[in-house]
TORNU-373723 format. One record per residue: residue number from 1; x, y, z of N, C-alpha, C in turn. Coordinates in nm, 3 decimals. Example, Ala and Ser with C-alpha at 12.3 -4.5 7.8 and 13.67 -1.06 7.14 Angstrom:
% residues 2
R    k     n_c1     n_c2     n_c3    ca_c1    ca_c2    ca_c3     c_c1     c_c2     c_c3
R    1    1.319   -0.569    0.780    1.230   -0.450    0.780    1.320   -0.330    0.780
R    2    1.285   -0.225    0.708    1.367   -0.106    0.714    1.290    0.003    0.787
***
This chain:
% residues 305
R    k     n_c1     n_c2     n_c3    ca_c1    ca_c2    ca_c3     c_c1     c_c2     c_c3
R    1   -6.029    0.807   -4.911   -5.957    0.936   -4.903   -5.822    0.893   -4.962
R    2   -5.788    0.956   -5.041   -5.648    0.922   -5.123   -5.541    0.984   -5.016
R    3   -5.457    0.933   -5.015   -5.327    1.007   -4.945   -5.242    1.069   -5.032
R    4   -5.160    1.170   -4.985   -5.060    1.243   -5.083   -4.932    1.164   -5.085
R    5   -4.916    1.153   -5.204   -4.793    1.075   -5.245   -4.661    1.119   -5.189
R    6   -4.670    1.263   -5.193   -4.562    1.354   -5.126   -4.540    1.287   -4.975
R    7   -4.671    1.288   -4.937   -4.668    1.240   -4.758   -4.604    1.132   -4.742
R    8   -4.685    1.006   -4.835   -4.638    0.886   -4.796   -4.491    0.862   -4.818
R    9   -4.439    0.928   -4.913   -4.301    0.871   -4.932   -4.212    0.966   -4.861
R   10   -4.250    1.042   -4.785   -4.175    1.139   -4.696   -4.077    1.040   -4.611
R   11   -4.139    0.936   -4.522   -4.050    0.858   -4.443   -3.936    0.777   -4.506
R   12   -3.925    0.778   -4.625   -3.836    0.701   -4.710   -3.729    0.799   -4.798
R   13   -3.764    0.914   -4.779   -3.667    1.020   -4.841   -3.501    1.007   -4.770
R   14   -3.433    1.008   -4.838   -3.294    1.015   -4.787   -3.209    1.121   -4.875
R   15   -3.081    1.101   -4.865   -3.008    1.208   -4.928   -3.021    1.211   -5.058
R   16   -3.070    1.112   -5.114   -3.068    1.096   -5.276   -3.189    1.132   -5.309
R   17   -3.276    1.139   -5.246   -3.441    1.199   -5.273   -3.533    1.058   -5.248
R   18   -3.649    1.059   -5.297   -3.741    0.975   -5.270   -3.708    0.822   -5.289
R   19   -3.752    0.722   -5.223   -3.719    0.596   -5.260   -3.816    0.543   -5.357
R   20   -3.766    0.477   -5.482   -3.830    0.450   -5.579   -3.880    0.303   -5.573
R   21   -4.004    0.239   -5.584   -4.032    0.098   -5.602   -3.923   -0.003   -5.642
R   22   -3.843    0.048   -5.773   -3.768   -0.032   -5.821   -3.619   -0.052   -5.756
R   23   -3.603    0.007   -5.653   -3.469    0.043   -5.567   -3.490   -0.062   -5.465
R   24   -3.383   -0.147   -5.459   -3.414   -0.281   -5.351   -3.397   -0.232   -5.213
R   25   -3.454   -0.249   -5.113   -3.455   -0.231   -4.976   -3.334   -0.285   -4.911
R   26   -3.239   -0.190   -4.860   -3.128   -0.230   -4.772   -3.145   -0.257   -4.618
R   27   -3.132   -0.393   -4.634   -3.171   -0.415   -4.468   -3.050   -0.386   -4.371
R   28   -3.083   -0.349   -4.235   -2.972   -0.299   -4.165   -2.880   -0.428   -4.119
R   29   -2.763   -0.394   -4.123   -2.660   -0.509   -4.069   -2.724   -0.568   -3.916
R   30   -2.707   -0.715   -3.922   -2.734   -0.743   -3.800   -2.609   -0.714   -3.699
R   31   -2.653   -0.705   -3.561   -2.541   -0.665   -3.459   -2.456   -0.800   -3.431
R   32   -2.358   -0.773   -3.422   -2.255   -0.873   -3.365   -2.306   -0.958   -3.252
R   33   -2.275   -1.068   -3.212   -2.318   -1.133   -3.097   -2.250   -1.061   -2.989
R   34   -2.134   -1.026   -2.986   -2.056   -0.963   -2.899   -2.141   -0.841   -2.815
R   35   -2.195   -0.770   -2.902   -2.265   -0.642   -2.861   -2.389   -0.678   -2.780
R   36   -2.449   -0.790   -2.822   -2.560   -0.822   -2.735   -2.499   -0.889   -2.593
R   37   -2.387   -0.965   -2.620   -2.345   -1.018   -2.490   -2.292   -0.912   -2.398
R   38   -2.242   -0.801   -2.452   -2.207   -0.673   -2.362   -2.296   -0.603   -2.289
R   39   -2.424   -0.600   -2.359   -2.549   -0.552   -2.271   -2.592   -0.638   -2.193
R   40   -2.582   -0.778   -2.212   -2.612   -0.868   -2.125   -2.553   -0.870   -1.987
R   41   -2.416   -0.850   -2.016   -2.337   -0.845   -1.889   -2.319   -0.730   -1.813
R   42   -2.362   -0.605   -1.890   -2.378   -0.488   -1.807   -2.506   -0.506   -1.714
R   43   -2.617   -0.564   -1.790   -2.754   -0.585   -1.712   -2.736   -0.659   -1.584
R   44   -2.661   -0.781   -1.613   -2.606   -0.878   -1.494   -2.540   -0.794   -1.381
R   45   -2.450   -0.717   -1.436   -2.351   -0.639   -1.311   -2.446   -0.548   -1.244
R   46   -2.516   -0.456   -1.317   -2.577   -0.352   -1.264   -2.710   -0.368   -1.207
R   47   -2.811   -0.450   -1.244   -2.942   -0.467   -1.204   -2.958   -0.579   -1.147
R   48   -2.887   -0.698   -1.174   -2.900   -0.827   -1.111   -2.792   -0.826   -1.009
R   49   -2.704   -0.775   -0.998   -2.569   -0.803   -0.919   -2.526   -0.930   -0.903
R   50   -2.511   -0.994   -1.020   -2.478   -1.132   -1.043   -2.340   -1.132   -1.125
R   51   -2.241   -1.119   -1.019   -2.095   -1.083   -1.074   -2.052   -1.164   -1.135
R   52   -2.050   -1.297   -1.097   -1.984   -1.422   -1.154   -2.044   -1.441   -1.317
R   53   -2.205   -1.429   -1.300   -2.253   -1.419   -1.432   -2.208   -1.344   -1.524
R   54   -2.187   -1.183   -1.480   -2.130   -1.104   -1.571   -2.005   -1.123   -1.621
R   55   -1.915   -1.199   -1.549   -1.786   -1.187   -1.573   -1.780   -1.313   -1.691
R   56   -1.846   -1.404   -1.665   -1.867   -1.524   -1.774   -1.916   -1.483   -1.908
R   57   -2.019   -1.396   -1.899   -2.091   -1.316   -2.018   -1.967   -1.254   -2.100
R   58   -1.899   -1.172   -2.007   -1.781   -1.111   -2.072   -1.672   -1.188   -2.153
R   59   -1.642   -1.294   -2.088   -1.564   -1.382   -2.140   -1.621   -1.467   -2.264
R   60   -1.745   -1.483   -2.263   -1.822   -1.544   -2.378   -1.803   -1.420   -2.495
R   61   -1.827   -1.307   -2.464   -1.807   -1.207   -2.561   -1.671   -1.199   -2.619
R   62   -1.576   -1.192   -2.528   -1.450   -1.206   -2.612   -1.416   -1.336   -2.694
R   63   -1.474   -1.446   -2.660   -1.437   -1.567   -2.758   -1.531   -1.531   -2.872
R   64   -1.639   -1.477   -2.861   -1.733   -1.447   -3.007   -1.647   -1.348   -3.060
R   65   -1.558   -1.264   -3.039   -1.501   -1.149   -3.083   -1.391   -1.229   -3.157
R   66   -1.330   -1.317   -3.098   -1.215   -1.385   -3.161   -1.248   -1.469   -3.284
R   67   -1.377   -1.524   -3.276   -1.440   -1.609   -3.392   -1.516   -1.513   -3.479
R   68   -1.581   -1.425   -3.449   -1.645   -1.353   -3.526   -1.608   -1.187   -3.507
R   69   -1.512   -1.156   -3.602   -1.472   -0.994   -3.587   -1.568   -0.925   -3.646
R   70   -1.606   -0.787   -3.572   -1.701   -0.698   -3.615   -1.654   -0.649   -3.760
R   71   -1.671   -0.715   -3.851   -1.616   -0.658   -3.982   -1.710   -0.566   -4.071
R   72   -1.834   -0.565   -4.008   -1.900   -0.484   -4.077   -1.925   -0.322   -3.991
R   73   -1.859   -0.335   -3.894   -1.885   -0.227   -3.794   -1.764   -0.138   -3.826
R   74   -1.772   -0.032   -3.769   -1.641    0.084   -3.798   -1.560    0.012   -3.690
R   75   -1.418    0.080   -3.714   -1.310    0.011   -3.626   -1.313    0.068   -3.495
R   76   -1.379    0.195   -3.468   -1.377    0.244   -3.328   -1.480    0.172   -3.261
R   77   -1.598    0.113   -3.333   -1.698    0.044   -3.251   -1.621   -0.068   -3.183
R   78   -1.539   -0.159   -3.276   -1.493   -0.278   -3.219   -1.403   -0.254   -3.090
R   79   -1.323   -0.139   -3.117   -1.244   -0.102   -2.992   -1.313   -0.054   -2.866
R   80   -1.422    0.007   -2.920   -1.499    0.041   -2.793   -1.589   -0.067   -2.722
R   81   -1.634   -0.183   -2.782   -1.670   -0.297   -2.751   -1.587   -0.359   -2.643
R   82   -1.448   -0.381   -2.691   -1.353   -0.465   -2.630   -1.311   -0.372   -2.512
R   83   -1.308   -0.242   -2.513   -1.302   -0.153   -2.384   -1.408   -0.167   -2.280
R   84   -1.526   -0.158   -2.333   -1.640   -0.186   -2.242   -1.646   -0.307   -2.171
R   85   -1.599   -0.428   -2.238   -1.607   -0.581   -2.169   -1.506   -0.585   -2.089
R   86   -1.379   -0.493   -2.082   -1.286   -0.517   -2.007   -1.324   -0.429   -1.869
R   87   -1.402   -0.322   -1.875   -1.471   -0.240   -1.789   -1.565   -0.314   -1.698
R   88   -1.640   -0.397   -1.753   -1.752   -0.467   -1.709   -1.666   -0.591   -1.615
R   89   -1.583   -0.624   -1.680   -1.506   -0.780   -1.626   -1.422   -0.711   -1.490
R   90   -1.348   -0.618   -1.532   -1.280   -0.552   -1.416   -1.376   -0.536   -1.282
R   91   -1.475   -0.494   -1.282   -1.568   -0.440   -1.196   -1.651   -0.571   -1.126
R   92   -1.668   -0.652   -1.209   -1.707   -0.777   -1.173   -1.615   -0.878   -1.079
R   93   -1.490   -0.869   -1.125   -1.378   -0.910   -1.050   -1.340   -0.851   -0.918
R   94   -1.373   -0.716   -0.910   -1.346   -0.649   -0.791   -1.464   -0.671   -0.688
R   95   -1.587   -0.653   -0.745   -1.705   -0.687   -0.653   -1.693   -0.822   -0.603
R   96   -1.627   -0.934   -0.675   -1.628   -1.080   -0.618   -1.478   -1.080   -0.518
R   97   -1.404   -0.969   -0.496   -1.273   -0.972   -0.439   -1.174   -1.033   -0.481
R   98   -1.179   -1.055   -0.621   -1.076   -1.101   -0.714   -1.005   -1.007   -0.777
R   99   -0.986   -0.882   -0.707   -0.882   -0.790   -0.772   -0.766   -0.827   -0.800
R  100   -0.691   -0.913   -0.763   -0.567   -0.932   -0.776   -0.552   -1.017   -0.934
R  101   -0.663   -1.056   -0.978   -0.657   -1.133   -1.091   -0.703   -1.025   -1.237
R  102   -0.717   -0.889   -1.179   -0.778   -0.815   -1.291   -0.651   -0.787   -1.400
R  103   -0.527   -0.750   -1.360   -0.426   -0.724   -1.461   -0.422   -0.851   -1.558
R  104   -0.396   -0.963   -1.511   -0.354   -1.098   -1.583   -0.483   -1.122   -1.656
R  105   -0.617   -1.075   -1.618   -0.737   -1.108   -1.693   -0.752   -1.038   -1.800
R  106   -0.687   -0.897   -1.811   -0.714   -0.799   -1.912   -0.598   -0.839   -1.997
R  107   -0.489   -0.832   -1.976   -0.357   -0.888   -2.050   -0.381   -1.004   -2.141
R  108   -0.471   -1.102   -2.084   -0.499   -1.203   -2.190   -0.568   -1.187   -2.291
R  109   -0.631   -1.082   -2.308   -0.707   -1.046   -2.431   -0.620   -0.939   -2.508
R  110   -0.536   -0.837   -2.454   -0.476   -0.766   -2.532   -0.291   -0.816   -2.546
R  111   -0.256   -0.938   -2.486   -0.142   -0.971   -2.489   -0.050   -0.904   -2.452
R  112   -0.016   -0.780   -2.467    0.093   -0.682   -2.459    0.043   -0.578   -2.391
R  113    0.105   -0.503   -2.272    0.063   -0.366   -2.202    0.045   -0.264   -2.303
R  114    0.128   -0.254   -2.414    0.141   -0.150   -2.502   -0.024   -0.133   -2.577
R  115   -0.071   -0.223   -2.577   -0.211   -0.261   -2.653   -0.343   -0.203   -2.570
R  116   -0.305   -0.205   -2.448   -0.409   -0.168   -2.350   -0.487   -0.026   -2.390
R  117   -0.637   -0.026   -2.370   -0.690    0.103   -2.391   -0.654    0.193   -2.274
R  118   -0.630    0.307   -2.308   -0.613    0.407   -2.182   -0.727    0.392   -2.055
R  119   -0.842    0.381   -2.112   -0.953    0.372   -1.990   -0.923    0.256   -1.922
R  120   -0.878    0.150   -1.978   -0.885    0.018   -1.900   -0.748    0.048   -1.803
R  121   -0.615    0.088   -1.877   -0.522    0.114   -1.799   -0.534    0.183   -1.676
R  122   -0.636    0.313   -1.681   -0.630    0.389   -1.580   -0.701    0.348   -1.477
R  123   -0.819    0.237   -1.513   -0.891    0.187   -1.415   -0.821    0.079   -1.335
R  124   -0.731    0.015   -1.403   -0.644   -0.077   -1.336   -0.529   -0.015   -1.240
R  125   -0.474    0.121   -1.257   -0.409    0.188   -1.178   -0.499    0.226   -1.072
R  126   -0.587    0.290   -1.088   -0.695    0.323   -0.955   -0.711    0.209   -0.865
R  127   -0.754    0.102   -0.929   -0.786   -0.044   -0.838   -0.643   -0.063   -0.749
R  128   -0.536   -0.091   -0.844   -0.453   -0.123   -0.735   -0.389   -0.032   -0.653
R  129   -0.405    0.104   -0.699   -0.362    0.192   -0.593   -0.445    0.184   -0.450
R  130   -0.582    0.171   -0.501   -0.677    0.155   -0.360   -0.671    0.067   -0.293
R  131   -0.599   -0.039   -0.340   -0.591   -0.178   -0.266   -0.433   -0.181   -0.212
R  132   -0.394   -0.023   -0.229   -0.241   -0.030   -0.182   -0.130   -0.135   -0.228
R  133   -0.139   -0.179   -0.357   -0.062   -0.250   -0.449   -0.005   -0.161   -0.561
R  134    0.035   -0.049   -0.549    0.074    0.020   -0.699    0.174   -0.049   -0.779
R  135    0.272   -0.123   -0.699    0.383   -0.167   -0.755    0.365   -0.266   -0.848
R  136    0.225   -0.338   -0.855    0.177   -0.431   -0.947    0.179   -0.384   -1.092
R  137    0.132   -0.241   -1.129    0.127   -0.209   -1.254    0.228   -0.124   -1.283
R  138    0.320   -0.117   -1.206    0.435   -0.024   -1.250    0.498   -0.060   -1.374
R  139    0.540   -0.170   -1.391    0.623   -0.223   -1.525    0.496   -0.202   -1.636
R  140    0.380   -0.236   -1.629    0.268   -0.228   -1.718    0.264   -0.096   -1.785
R  141    0.237    0.001   -1.652    0.228    0.141   -1.718    0.350    0.192   -1.786
R  142    0.456    0.167   -1.714    0.596    0.229   -1.792    0.601    0.171   -1.940
R  143    0.569    0.036   -1.955    0.575    0.024   -2.090    0.484    0.076   -2.186
R  144    0.358    0.104   -2.136    0.247    0.191   -2.218    0.301    0.318   -2.249
R  145    0.357    0.392   -2.141    0.402    0.511   -2.162    0.529    0.522   -2.276
R  146    0.572    0.443   -2.275    0.727    0.447   -2.352    0.687    0.414   -2.495
R  147    0.579    0.361   -2.523    0.549    0.327   -2.660    0.516    0.460   -2.747
R  148    0.609    0.466   -2.841    0.569    0.584   -2.906    0.441    0.624   -2.970
R  149    0.371    0.498   -3.020    0.228    0.514   -3.075    0.142    0.572   -2.976
R  150    0.154    0.552   -2.834    0.062    0.590   -2.732    0.059    0.734   -2.725
R  151    0.206    0.796   -2.713    0.236    0.910   -2.686    0.175    1.047   -2.764
R  152    0.102    0.997   -2.864    0.024    1.079   -2.943   -0.124    1.086   -2.927
R  153   -0.167    0.993   -2.822   -0.305    0.975   -2.784   -0.349    1.114   -2.684
R  154   -0.477    1.134   -2.696   -0.523    1.257   -2.632   -0.510    1.238   -2.464
R  155   -0.529    1.120   -2.445   -0.530    1.055   -2.287   -0.407    1.043   -2.238
R  156   -0.310    1.049   -2.309   -0.146    1.027   -2.253   -0.136    1.120   -2.145
R  157   -0.144    1.242   -2.150   -0.113    1.308   -2.035   -0.182    1.291   -1.894
R  158   -0.314    1.285   -1.926   -0.389    1.245   -1.804   -0.346    1.102   -1.731
R  159   -0.327    1.014   -1.818   -0.272    0.877   -1.769   -0.146    0.889   -1.694
R  160   -0.035    0.983   -1.767    0.068    0.962   -1.696    0.060    1.067   -1.563
R  161   -0.009    1.135   -1.536   -0.027    1.215   -1.430   -0.075    1.121   -1.320
R  162   -0.172    1.038   -1.362   -0.241    0.942   -1.275   -0.108    0.836   -1.217
R  163   -0.044    0.805   -1.326    0.057    0.716   -1.294    0.173    0.765   -1.167
R  164    0.188    0.900   -1.196    0.272    0.964   -1.111    0.216    0.984   -0.988
R  165    0.095    1.041   -0.973    0.034    1.075   -0.808    0.015    0.923   -0.757
R  166   -0.042    0.814   -0.817   -0.090    0.689   -0.771   -0.006    0.593   -0.773
R  167    0.132    0.596   -0.835    0.207    0.484   -0.843    0.355    0.505   -0.820
R  168    0.402    0.623   -0.881    0.555    0.653   -0.854    0.580    0.731   -0.709
R  169    0.480    0.814   -0.698    0.491    0.887   -0.581    0.469    0.809   -0.448
R  170    0.368    0.723   -0.433    0.374    0.632   -0.335    0.475    0.523   -0.317
R  171    0.525    0.472   -0.433    0.649    0.388   -0.431    0.787    0.477   -0.392
R  172    0.804    0.607   -0.381    0.893    0.646   -0.379    1.003    0.674   -0.485
R  173    0.948    0.659   -0.596    1.039    0.681   -0.728    1.034    0.802   -0.770
R  174    1.103    0.896   -0.684    1.063    1.042   -0.749    1.153    1.084   -0.861
R  175    1.256    1.029   -0.860    1.340    1.065   -0.965    1.284    1.034   -1.105
R  176    1.222    0.888   -1.110    1.154    0.850   -1.225    1.030    0.950   -1.265
R  177    0.972    0.987   -1.155    0.843    1.083   -1.159    0.879    1.202   -1.220
R  178    0.995    1.271   -1.187    1.058    1.392   -1.232    1.102    1.366   -1.362
R  179    1.148    1.260   -1.416    1.200    1.244   -1.548    1.079    1.241   -1.632
R  180    0.961    1.169   -1.601    0.870    1.172   -1.690    0.783    1.296   -1.742
R  181    0.784    1.390   -1.582    0.718    1.509   -1.602    0.775    1.601   -1.709
R  182    0.914    1.615   -1.688    0.983    1.691   -1.742    0.993    1.669   -1.898
R  183    1.026    1.550   -1.935    1.059    1.510   -2.051    0.936    1.486   -2.149
R  184    0.803    1.487   -2.081    0.700    1.479   -2.168    0.637    1.616   -2.213
R  185    0.594    1.617   -2.346    0.536    1.732   -2.381    0.383    1.734   -2.381
R  186    0.334    1.630   -2.298    0.191    1.620   -2.295    0.142    1.710   -2.155
R  187    0.221    1.768   -2.086    0.184    1.829   -1.969    0.215    1.987   -2.024
R  188    0.091    2.059   -1.968    0.125    2.217   -1.984    0.204    2.276   -1.871
R  189    0.242    2.383   -1.920    0.354    2.444   -1.819    0.305    2.458   -1.655
R  190    0.171    2.503   -1.646    0.112    2.521   -1.514    0.088    2.367   -1.464
R  191    0.050    2.265   -1.532    0.020    2.154   -1.446    0.186    2.092   -1.446
R  192    0.263    2.106   -1.524    0.404    2.039   -1.511    0.469    2.132   -1.363
R  193    0.471    2.264   -1.344    0.498    2.299   -1.215    0.420    2.270   -1.103
R  194    0.303    2.232   -1.101    0.228    2.176   -0.986    0.276    2.054   -0.960
R  195    0.282    1.952   -1.050    0.326    1.839   -1.038    0.470    1.801   -0.979
R  196    0.556    1.890   -1.037    0.705    1.882   -1.001    0.700    1.953   -0.826
R  197    0.625    2.047   -0.807    0.599    2.068   -0.668    0.579    1.973   -0.580
R  198    0.450    1.896   -0.617    0.429    1.780   -0.540    0.553    1.685   -0.542
R  199    0.635    1.656   -0.632    0.736    1.573   -0.628    0.839    1.622   -0.527
R  200    0.845    1.765   -0.528    0.956    1.823   -0.412    0.911    1.811   -0.278
R  201    0.781    1.815   -0.289    0.712    1.792   -0.128    0.747    1.665   -0.091
R  202    0.716    1.556   -0.173    0.756    1.413   -0.123    0.880    1.399   -0.125
R  203    0.976    1.457   -0.175    1.116    1.432   -0.168    1.178    1.489   -0.035
R  204    1.119    1.600    0.014    1.136    1.645    0.143    1.109    1.566    0.246
R  205    0.959    1.526    0.229    0.896    1.434    0.328    0.994    1.294    0.341
R  206    1.043    1.254    0.245    1.133    1.141    0.235    1.292    1.153    0.303
R  207    1.312    1.275    0.285    1.441    1.309    0.357    1.423    1.328    0.506
R  208    1.311    1.385    0.532    1.298    1.393    0.676    1.277    1.285    0.771
R  209    1.223    1.164    0.688    1.195    1.033    0.731    1.307    0.967    0.748
R  210    1.392    0.981    0.655    1.531    0.921    0.663    1.628    0.967    0.751
R  211    1.618    1.115    0.769    1.693    1.177    0.887    1.657    1.127    1.023
R  212    1.525    1.120    1.042    1.454    1.083    1.153    1.471    0.938    1.200
R  213    1.484    0.853    1.099    1.543    0.705    1.126    1.658    0.693    1.177
R  214    1.759    0.798    1.126    1.901    0.752    1.195    1.896    0.817    1.317
R  215    1.819    0.953    1.356    1.839    0.995    1.478    1.742    0.945    1.613
R  216    1.649    0.839    1.546    1.569    0.782    1.637    1.674    0.703    1.755
R  217    1.751    0.618    1.693    1.784    0.543    1.788    1.903    0.593    1.908
R  218    1.942    0.719    1.866    2.020    0.785    1.975    1.933    0.818    2.099
R  219    1.816    0.889    2.064    1.748    0.942    2.201    1.700    0.805    2.301
R  220    1.663    0.681    2.202    1.639    0.555    2.288    1.773    0.541    2.349
R  221    1.856    0.513    2.300    1.997    0.491    2.390    2.006    0.550    2.514
R  222    2.015    0.724    2.470    2.036    0.796    2.574    1.926    0.775    2.691
R  223    1.802    0.746    2.643    1.681    0.732    2.751    1.712    0.601    2.796
R  224    1.766    0.485    2.756    1.768    0.385    2.804    1.879    0.372    2.913
R  225    2.000    0.457    2.885    2.088    0.474    2.990    2.077    0.529    3.092
R  226    2.000    0.652    3.053    1.947    0.743    3.172    1.851    0.659    3.265
R  227    1.761    0.567    3.199    1.653    0.523    3.272    1.739    0.386    3.356
R  228    1.817    0.339    3.299    1.918    0.244    3.387    1.993    0.291    3.530
R  229    2.037    0.408    3.485    2.105    0.515    3.595    1.981    0.552    3.712
R  230    1.872    0.555    3.671    1.772    0.620    3.733    1.711    0.487    3.809
R  231    1.720    0.409    3.740    1.635    0.276    3.834    1.737    0.213    3.900
R  232    1.857    0.226    3.880    1.963    0.139    3.955    1.962    0.190    4.114
R  233    1.966    0.269    4.138    1.939    0.333    4.321    1.810    0.242    4.347
R  234    1.695    0.259    4.291    1.585    0.174    4.345    1.585    0.043    4.323
R  235    1.679   -0.037    4.239    1.705   -0.167    4.253    1.810   -0.214    4.344
R  236    1.890   -0.122    4.357    1.995   -0.157    4.489    1.927   -0.162    4.618
R  237    1.822   -0.042    4.628    1.763   -0.020    4.761    1.673   -0.170    4.792
R  238    1.581   -0.176    4.661    1.501   -0.313    4.672    1.579   -0.434    4.722
R  239    1.703   -0.432    4.640    1.778   -0.578    4.706    1.838   -0.553    4.823
R  240    1.895   -0.427    4.885    1.936   -0.408    4.990    1.818   -0.432    5.104
R  241    1.698   -0.384    5.084    1.612   -0.413    5.192    1.565   -0.577    5.193
R  242    1.594   -0.621    5.077    1.558   -0.783    5.095    1.658   -0.840    5.160
R  243    1.785   -0.820    5.124    1.910   -0.873    5.183    1.900   -0.859    5.323
R  244    1.861   -0.717    5.379    1.861   -0.705    5.528    1.755   -0.789    5.608
R  245    1.641   -0.786    5.528    1.545   -0.888    5.604    1.589   -1.017    5.629
R  246    1.678   -1.083    5.533    1.736   -1.216    5.563    1.847   -1.192    5.679
R  247    1.885   -1.102    5.691    2.029   -1.117    5.755    1.996   -1.156    5.890
R  248    1.874   -1.144    5.970    1.850   -1.165    6.100    1.831   -1.313    6.095
R  249    1.806   -1.388    5.996    1.793   -1.528    5.996    1.915   -1.599    5.958
R  250    2.022   -1.539    5.906    2.140   -1.608    5.874    2.249   -1.571    5.948
R  251    2.368   -1.647    5.943    2.473   -1.649    6.005    2.571   -1.502    5.947
R  252    2.621   -1.454    6.045    2.677   -1.318    5.991    2.805   -1.354    5.877
R  253    2.877   -1.450    5.871    2.969   -1.515    5.750    2.887   -1.493    5.623
R  254    2.800   -1.577    5.650    2.679   -1.591    5.518    2.644   -1.480    5.477
R  255    2.602   -1.402    5.557    2.540   -1.258    5.544    2.640   -1.183    5.470
R  256    2.776   -1.186    5.507    2.870   -1.089    5.458    2.905   -1.136    5.319
R  257    2.896   -1.278    5.300    2.935   -1.313    5.164    2.816   -1.302    5.076
R  258    2.714   -1.292    5.111    2.611   -1.277    5.024    2.612   -1.123    4.966
R  259    2.607   -1.027    5.075    2.613   -0.890    5.027    2.751   -0.873    4.936
R  260    2.860   -0.942    4.980    2.964   -0.896    4.911    2.960   -0.958    4.733
R  261    2.876   -1.070    4.724    2.838   -1.114    4.576    2.758   -1.024    4.535
R  262    2.651   -0.946    4.603    2.555   -0.876    4.568    2.618   -0.734    4.503
R  263    2.740   -0.698    4.576    2.798   -0.577    4.539    2.867   -0.596    4.402
R  264    2.940   -0.718    4.406    2.997   -0.749    4.281    2.923   -0.742    4.152
R  265    2.799   -0.798    4.184    2.705   -0.819    4.064    2.661   -0.695    4.013
R  266    2.620   -0.622    4.115    2.549   -0.459    4.077    2.658   -0.382    4.036
R  267    2.731   -0.343    4.128    2.833   -0.251    4.110    2.960   -0.286    4.008
R  268    2.981   -0.408    3.993    3.066   -0.461    3.916    3.217   -0.423    3.978
R  269    3.238   -0.454    4.102    3.347   -0.408    4.177    3.465   -0.513    4.148
R  270    3.592   -0.474    4.119    3.699   -0.589    4.115    3.750   -0.617    4.241
R  271    3.730   -0.711    4.348    3.812   -0.738    4.474    3.966   -0.749    4.459
R  272    4.016   -0.744    4.360    4.159   -0.773    4.330    4.226   -0.620    4.315
R  273    4.115   -0.540    4.273    4.181   -0.393    4.256    4.210   -0.313    4.366
R  274    4.313   -0.223    4.403    4.354   -0.171    4.554    4.247   -0.071    4.560
R  275    4.164   -0.003    4.472    4.085    0.094    4.504    3.950    0.035    4.565
R  276    3.951   -0.090    4.556    3.826   -0.165    4.628    3.844   -0.188    4.781
R  277    3.951   -0.168    4.847    3.991   -0.219    4.978    3.911   -0.129    5.043
R  278    3.918    0.002    5.008    3.842    0.123    5.121    3.705    0.059    5.110
R  279    3.597    0.046    5.008    3.470   -0.009    5.015    3.449   -0.124    5.073
R  280    3.551   -0.243    5.068    3.515   -0.349    5.129    3.554   -0.349    5.287
R  281    3.620   -0.238    5.311    3.647   -0.223    5.471    3.517   -0.179    5.520
R  282    3.457   -0.060    5.463    3.364    0.010    5.517    3.236   -0.104    5.512
R  283    3.246   -0.183    5.417    3.132   -0.292    5.394    3.167   -0.374    5.529
R  284    3.248   -0.424    5.565    3.282   -0.518    5.667    3.215   -0.425    5.800
R  285    3.265   -0.325    5.795    3.233   -0.234    5.945    3.081   -0.198    5.940
R  286    2.994   -0.209    5.822    2.858   -0.182    5.832    2.786   -0.310    5.873
R  287    2.863   -0.428    5.828    2.789   -0.557    5.859    2.826   -0.566    6.025
R  288    2.903   -0.541    6.077    2.951   -0.563    6.230    2.853   -0.467    6.289
R  289    2.807   -0.350    6.254    2.718   -0.273    6.321    2.572   -0.323    6.279
R  290    2.552   -0.383    6.195    2.398   -0.454    6.183    2.403   -0.582    6.258
R  291    2.520   -0.644    6.279    2.533   -0.765    6.369    2.512   -0.726    6.488
R  292    2.581   -0.597    6.563    2.527   -0.543    6.696    2.411   -0.507    6.720
R  293    2.340   -0.444    6.602    2.207   -0.384    6.609    2.089   -0.529    6.641
R  294    2.150   -0.635    6.525    2.061   -0.750    6.558    2.059   -0.812    6.695
R  295    2.171   -0.816    6.742    2.216   -0.871    6.876    2.107   -0.814    6.960
R  296    2.144   -0.668    6.979    2.073   -0.586    7.100    1.908   -0.617    7.082
R  297    1.858   -0.600    6.961    1.723   -0.631    6.916    1.674   -0.783    6.990
R  298    1.756   -0.884    6.938    1.698   -1.003    6.985    1.697   -1.017    7.173
R  299    1.807   -0.945    7.202    1.825   -0.936    7.351    1.711   -0.873    7.418
R  300    1.662   -0.736    7.343    1.547   -0.664    7.387    1.399   -0.750    7.396
R  301    1.406   -0.840    7.280    1.287   -0.927    7.281    1.295   -1.065    7.360
R  302    1.396   -1.077    7.422    1.418   -1.183    7.519    1.369   -1.147    7.638
R  303    1.407   -1.001    7.659    1.367   -0.948    7.821    1.258   -0.928    7.822
R  304    1.162   -0.869    7.708    1.016   -0.851    7.688    0.935   -0.997    7.750
R  305    0.994   -1.105    7.668    0.942   -1.224    7.679    0.956   -1.274    7.833
***
C-alpha cells in the first residue's frame, strides 16, 4: 500500500511549504551547558534536598556562562537563566542557614547593584526583612531605585513598594520613604495614598514612643520617691524593734549612743542645729523611760525566781 505523498510530507511542512529533498535539514541548536546545569541544580534543590550540591551546581553554571555565552539564544533567555540560577542559589544558601552570604554571593556575579534583576533583588529584600536585618539591603536597593534605566521597568513600582514596607518603615526612615512615594511616577494615585497613610501611621507611632520614652522616667522617679517614703516608717520600725531587743543587754550609755547614731543616719539630723535640741531632749527622756521599764522588768523576774 502506497502512502499519500501529501500525508507523508505534512510533518515537514513549514511556513514556506513542504520540505524538499534538495533542501538541507537544519539541526536544532545545542543547548548551552548552563541550561542543563540549571535544571540539575533545581532538581538537587527540590527533589533531593541536597542544598550544598545545588549551590555548587549553580556556581558551575555561572562559570560556564562566563566561558561560553549563550550566543545562539535570545538575550532574554540568557537573562532568565542567570536570574533562575540566582533564585536557586539564594534558596540553597537560606536552607543551609547561610542567608548572610546571599547578597555578597549575588553581587559577585552582577558586580554592581544597579544590574540586579528585579526578581532577585525582591527576593533579597524579603529574605533579609524576614531575618530582621533590613538595613543590609538598604544601600543596594537605594542604588537600584535611583538608576534611571531601572525606573522604566514594569517591576519598578512593586519593588519600590516592597522597599518602603519592608526596609524603610522598619528602619524608621519615614522621610526617605515619603520622598520615594511622592516623587515616583510608578505609583498609582490610590496606591500612593494608601502608602502615605501607612507612613503617617508609622510616624504617629514613632512620636508616641518618643514621647513615652521621655515621660517614662518621671513616674519611675515619683514612684521610687513615694516608695521610699512609704517604706521608711517600716524600716525605722524594724530598726527600732531590733535596737530595743538589744537595749536590755547593753549599758544605758551605749544604747543611747547607738540610738543617736541610728537617728542621725536615718533621719539625717544635724546635732549642731538648734532645731534638733528638742528632739534630742525627748530622745533622752524616752531612753530614761526605757531604762526604768527594763529595771522594773528585771526586778519582777528576780522576785519570781
